C-alpha angles and dihedrals in degrees: 000000000000122000117258117252137214126221095221110040125186123254092242127026109284118211108204120196140170106275090197090059115090093190088054094047090048093059094038088063092056093043090052092055089048098047100038118183097344093082132038123212130206137161114255089234090067104036101027093096088056090068112045090166085075114077115232090237088056090062092049092046099053156350110283129201119197113200128207090249091060100256119137118211121196137200117341093357087058093048096051091041091054093049091044114106084227103040112224095359111055138087096283091049088053091057090062092052093051107114099233105017092046090053091053094047092051089047090053092046090051091050093051091043093053092049104042099146089056091044090052090052093050089048093054090044093053099030106023126226092329132041095192117128109268119248096200086220092136093047093045090052093049095049094048089052091048090050090048089051090051089052090047092052093045095050096042090048089054093041094063090047104036098098090052096046109037106356124115091279097028132120092268110013108214091211090060090045093050090047090057093049090047087055093050103044141034130224088318089078089085090063095037096050108018109191138138088232087084082077093054135338099194124127092251093053091047088054091050091054091051092044100041095070092049092064092047092048089050089060090056099259131122124226122213114214 
């Protein structure tokens, strides 16, 4: 059966949903973020009069997708075509046209559409209050701050011990060690043992190396050593 057509199609694919359905609005928010500018969205209560070829009960019954060529897709076919990188003509759209698979998908869609309150409850149970794709912004911010705290603890711990560990009178003075390396190697020493201590190995410079990252971390940045 051929898809119905409208006389005045939109310039871009237009997904039309039931604006009175909270379950529908919830998923449309996620799809909008996923499809970006390639698909427009509007509630049937607003744009329904633009398309008299589509019966009002069709808008209430199922999700509709009006394509720029005038075709109108409904139900599972409309959902797949909306999410398709090439709305109406890509691989996802082809799934809806497959004889057996397309029928099963449409059956599943009708089952959900006829039990929207239950589907909404299940959605909240599985996804929470929002089904929008997570950005992980909070997790990233928390991870970076925790990593910064680890750097802070590490540098402060070294700072209070640096004189006794690698200072001029420490257990293993870094200056003596670098002098030994310098005597064993040539210019390749800078690649074999990269360290700012080649500039200076004095106690004051060691304190500067330990204290410098603290000022940077205090400003909210991370230093890669």
